[in-house]
ROSEKE-786653 format. One line per 10 residues: number of its first residue (from 1); for each residue x, y, z of C-alpha. Coordinates in steps of 0.2 Angstrom, whole numbers, plus 2048, in hexadecimal, padded with zeros to 3 digits. Layout:
// ROSEKE-786653
NUM) X:Y:Z; ... $
// end
This chain:
// ROSEKE-786653
1) 800:800:800; 806:811:7FC; 807:81E:80A; 7FC:82D:80B; 806:83C:805; 7FB:849:80E; 800:849:820; 800:855:82F; 80F:860:830; 816:86C:83C $
11) 815:87B:831; 80C:88A:838; 7FB:88D:831; 7FB:8A0:832; 80C:8A1:82A; 805:897:81B; 7F5:8A1:81A; 7FE:8B2:81A; 808:8AC:80C; 7F9:8A8:801 $
21) 7F9:8B2:7F1; 7F1:8BC:7EA; 7EB:8C7:7F8; 7D9:8C4:7F5; 7DD:8B1:7F7; 7E6:8B5:808; 7D8:8BF:80E; 7CB:8B1:80A; 7D6:8A4:812; 7D7:8AE:822 $
31) 7C4:8AF:822; 7C2:89C:81E; 7CE:898:82D; 7C2:8A2:838; 7B3:899:831; 7BA:888:833; 7C0:88B:844; 7AF:891:849; 7A5:883:841; 7B1:875:847 $
41) 7B7:87C:857; 7C9:876:853; 7D9:87E:850; 7E1:87B:83E; 7F0:871:83A; 7F9:870:829; 7F7:860:81F; 804:85E:812; 80B:86F:80B; 7FB:877:807 $
51) 7EB:871:810; 7E5:879:820; 7DC:86B:829; 7D0:86A:838; 7CE:85A:841; 7D3:849:83B; 7CD:838:838; 7D4:827:834; 7CD:81E:825; 7CE:80C:81F $
61) 7C7:808:80E; 7C0:7F7:808; 7D0:7F5:7FE; 7DA:7F5:80E; 7E2:806:80B; 7E1:811:81B; 7E8:821:821; 7E5:831:82A; 7DE:841:823; 7D7:852:829 $
71) 7C5:851:82C; 7C2:862:823; 7CC:870:81C; 7D1:87B:80E; 7DF:881:803; 7E1:892:7FC; 7E8:88E:7EB; 7EC:89C:7DE; 7DE:897:7D3; 7D1:895:7E0 $
81) 7CD:890:7F1; 7CB:87D:7F3; 7C0:877:802; 7C1:865:808; 7B0:864:810; 7A5:857:809; 7AA:845:80C; 79E:83F:7FE; 793:834:808; 783:83E:805 $
91) 77B:849:7F9; 77F:85C:7FC; 775:862:7ED; 769:86D:7F7; 776:875:801; 781:878:7F2; 773:880:7E8; 771:88D:7F6; 784:890:7F7; 788:89B:7E8 $
101) 795:89A:7DB; 7A0:88B:7DD; 7A7:87C:7D4; 7A6:86A:7DB; 7B3:85C:7DB; 7B1:84B:7E3; 7B2:851:7F5; 7B8:863:7F2; 7B0:874:7EF; 7B9:880:7E4 $
111) 7B6:893:7E7; 7BD:8A2:7DE; 7BA:8AD:7ED; 7AF:8AD:7FD; 7A5:8BB:7F6; 79D:8AF:7EA; 795:8A4:7F7; 789:8A6:806; 794:8A4:816; 785:89D:820 $
121) 783:88F:813; 795:88C:812; 795:88A:825; 787:87E:824; 790:873:817; 7A0:872:821; 796:86C:831; 78B:860:826; 79B:859:81E; 7A3:856:82F $
131) 794:84E:836; 792:843:827; 7A4:83E:828; 7A2:83A:83B; 795:82D:837; 7A2:823:82E; 7B2:826:837; 7B6:82D:848; 7BB:83F:846; 7C7:847:853 $
141) 7CE:859:855; 7E0:85B:84E $
// end
């Protein structure tokens, strides 16, 4: 089995966030950090070089592959904000319809900027994703 490349690191989250470019992305990343802290009640930890994660869980797939990953989080990439908030175990269609402008990946939301979405709905999606994940795997603070 190959080992998961995305692991917790000791890099300072705030140092990473203050380096995000462009400036609008940095500003949105700082707001997202506040939102994730509020919704989860947890302090963030860096996962790999670019994911700000909140909480963690241990997964084990039917294939036998297992590992640890952040329970939820985000990455302020140059092209967009990537939010890791939907474990993919339920239909988030109704929430996403109310969210605002976004693109969807398998378990990721891609946002151009926070101003494009409804913050209350975003908070609801983060909480729902965590609750959904916790039904399948034990979720712990980082």
